[in-house]
N, C-alpha and C positions, 0 to 999 in steps of 0.2 A: 629775332630773330624769323626770316626770310620763309617763305613758306614754297610749298612745288603748287608752281600752273606748267599745264597744260602748253600756254599757249607760249611758253616759254620752254617747252622741250624740243630737243635736238634727236637725231638718228642721224650715223654716221657710216657707212654700207664699203667694206674690200671683198674681195676673194681669196680664198684663200690658195696657198702654196700646196703647201703640207695641213690634212685634216686635223684641224684642232689648236691651231699656231696662228691668232690674229700677224697680217702681216706689219712690219716698220714702218708704211705709205702706202697711196696710194687710196686714200677712204675719198669715195666719196657724198656732199651730202645730201640727204635722200627726201622728198615732199612725205606728208602722212598725211593723218587723216585721224586715227587713232590706231594703240597696241596693249595686245596686253603679253606679250613675248616679254619672256619673264621667268625665274627659279625660281621653285619648292622640294620643302623633306617634310615632310608631314613624322610625327612624336608617333608609336605604340603604344600604346597601353601596357604596360606591367603587368601580366598574368599572374604572380608570382603571389603565394601566402604565406603565410606565418607571423604577420607583421602589424597582423589587426585589421579594422577599417578600416581604415587614411591607407592609399597607392603608394608601390616607392616609383619612384620617377621614371617619367619615358623613355625610352628608347627609338633614333633617331632615327629612319627609316630614309630607304634607297630614295636619290635626289634627280628630279624630274625638270629639265631646264629647254620649254618650248613655247607655242603661242600664236599669236595673229599677227597679221600686220594687214588693217589699211591705207590704202594707196589712191593714190588718181591715179586713173590710165594716161599715160600721158605720150608724146610723143618721144622724148629721150627717155627719164627715167624707170620708165616702163619698160626698155629692154631687159636691166637689171634684169628684177622681177620674171623676163622669160629664159635669159641664162641657165635663173637658177632651178628653172623649173623643164628646159631640155635641155638642155650644155652649150657648149661652144656655137655658135651661130653657123654660116656661111656667106659670108659680106664682099658686098660686087659691091664694083663704083668706084676711080678713078679719085671720084671730089664728089662733092655735097652737088646731089643726095645720095645716099647712101640703101641700101638693100640687104637685111637681117635677113636673113635664111632662119626658124628655129623649125627643127626635127625630132619629130614624137620619135617615141621611141633607143635614144639613145643608150647604152647598157653605166657607162658612167657621167658621173651631175657634183656640178662642183660644186661646195663647202665653199662658208659668207663669215664674216667675221663683223658682225654689229655691233653700234652704241646703239644707248639709247643713254640722255644726259639730262640730265635738271641741276642746270649749272646754279641756281638761290640753294639749293640745302648744303654743299655741292652733292651731287650723287651721278658716276660716269662707271652704266654697267656695260659693260665687254660680255654680246654673248660669240663662243666659238663653234664653232662646226658644227654651224647651222647650214641646213640639206633641204630643200624646199618638197614639204610634202604634197598639198595642192592648193592650184589657184580658178577662184569662183568667180567671175561676175555675175551679173544681168544684163540685160537691152531693155528696153524698156524708153514711155514715150518724153518723160518731162524727168527731170533732179537730175541732181547728181551722180555723175559717171565714177563710180570706185571698184576696185578688185580686193577682193582675200584672201591672203597669202598664209598660209598655217606652214610653220616653220617648226621642227627639231633641233634640237640647239643641246653640244657638247657638255656644255657650261656657260658656267656664268661667274666673271668676274669685275667685285666694287672696287670703284678706286674716286677719288675727290677728285679727279685732274681727269681731263680726256687723253687718252694712248690712241689715238684717233690721226693725230695731226691735222695739218693745216690739208681744211678741205679742199676737191674737188665739185666746185659748181655746173649748175646743167642751164639747163635755157627751159623752166619750164610752160610748155607749152599743151592745155589740158586739152582731148577729147570729150566731144558731151554727147548725149546723147542723139541732139539733134544732127549729129555723122552718123552714126552708125543705118546699116542698111542689111538683111540679109537675103540671099540669092538659093536655090533653091539649084542645081545642074543649069549653072548660070544664069537664071531666069526669077527676077527680081518676083519672092514671095508673096504675096498679099494679106491683111488680117492680120497678122501678130499682134496679137491684144505688149505680150510678154518674151522675153529666153533669158532661160538662166542656162550659162556656159560651167562648168565643172573639169579640169583638167587633172587631176590623181599621179600621184609618182608608187602610194600602196608602200611609203616607208620603211622596213624589220630594220629596228632599231638591235641594234648588237649590245643585250644587257647580260655582258659580260661580267665577272669579280675583280676588283680593282680598290685602291689605298683608298684615291680620290671621290668613290662615289658614282665615277660616269661616265658614259655610254660609252663603247666603242669604236662607234660609228653609228649609222642610220644609208643599208641600202636598201636601189633602188628592188624596187617590184615588177608585180606588173601593172602598165600606165592601163591611164581608164578615159573616156573622151563623153561623160556624159552630161545630163542637159532638161531640161525641159519646154516644149515653145505651146505659149495658149492665143488660141484660133478662137476668133472667129465664125462662126461655123457659115461656109457662101460658096462651101464649093465638094467637094468625095476626094478633091487633086491626095492628100497628106493619110485618108481612109481608106485611099483603094492602094496603095503604097506599102500602110500596116498590113492589110489584105493578104498581097503579093509576097507578101516577105522579101521585098527587093529594095537594096539600098538608094542612098542615093546619095550624091556629093550637097555640103550645104558650105555653105560662108556665112559667117559674122566679121563683121566691115567697119572704121569707120576711116573717113578721108578728112583733112585740114584743107579748107578754103586754096594754106600754102602752100599745098604738095603734102607734107607728112601726113600719113595712115599706117593703120594697123589692119592684117586680113591676116583672120586664122579660118582655118581650108578642113574640114573634115571630111576627105575623100569616101567612105562609106558609112552612110548616117539608117539604122533605121527604128523603125520606129513601130510602138506598140500597138494593137489593134485600143481605141480609143472607147469608153463611154459618151457613148454622149445622150447629157440629160438638157429638159427641158422642165427651168424651175419657176417659173413667171415669164409674166409677160416681154419680159427684156429679153434679150439679143439673148443665142442659143451662142457656147464659148465651148472650146474641148479644150483639153490637155493630152499630151503626146510628151513621155519620158520617155526620152533617147538617147542612143548607143554608139556611140562610133568604130568601127571596127580598124584593122588592118588590111585598106585596098591590095590587091595581089598586083592591079598593072600600077601603078604609085609607086608600091614597096613599103609602106606607112601610113598609119592609122590619121597622121597633121602635121601642117606645116603651115605657120605660124612669121608672117612678115612684117616685117620694123622700119617704114621705111622716113628716115632722117636725117640729119647731120654733123652725127655721130660719126667718127672714123671706124673704132672699132671698140666691140665691148670688151 
């Protein structure tokens, strides 16, 4: 009997025309490091009395389908997750390289169908109505660069054969921490030990009464762009900004030698006043749990631009 192995697992993704309805074709093979996307339905213990000490049969509770997908931050596949987070991009360019600009604050988010497959069992699970709740990643000096996409799905359908059909392939060109840079108001920001970035759509699950136990949808709420930066305390630049309460523009970017790039610009970042602790003879560090807000001049909170050879998403 074959046993499932993560090394043989597959993931396919396609955007839906109708929420909760997987498309017949158009799926793309997606690289991923791990996934907890799945459906679960707990059991409720019987509360009834009069039948002795042994309980009666449990009752099924509501069905929940959600989970996280850990994906590489690369020059092509990551555009699918950015589209899920921000909506349809504004694409410019008549030939490669193309520039895809994703803007925060959109009212409509696309839904996706995602199939995870374990062919040796075989088990192919199609998750329809997937909407992205949060997208987060960390910048640091070394290690593998990945992002975590948190998803809310409508339901799960399990089959012994794939429903994704022929998969489109992508050219995997990963960004690395070595390709990263952070700037503040256009100037390089030094002494940064690490940075965390989280974009959230704050999804509202529409949990109506249905015969199939599924949700009716997941509507976006107030968007949020937050994070943390760990700084070696070398000057008063960020502390002064935190005390004054004035915002700054921060840019988190990755650029490959071949020209592909990923740039997220938070147009108005506010810093809290941090506690500066001296915990020993080693260097002093400060943590800033920053928040971004809508910039009145630009008219939005953040802009993410992906430059690659993909004509459209």
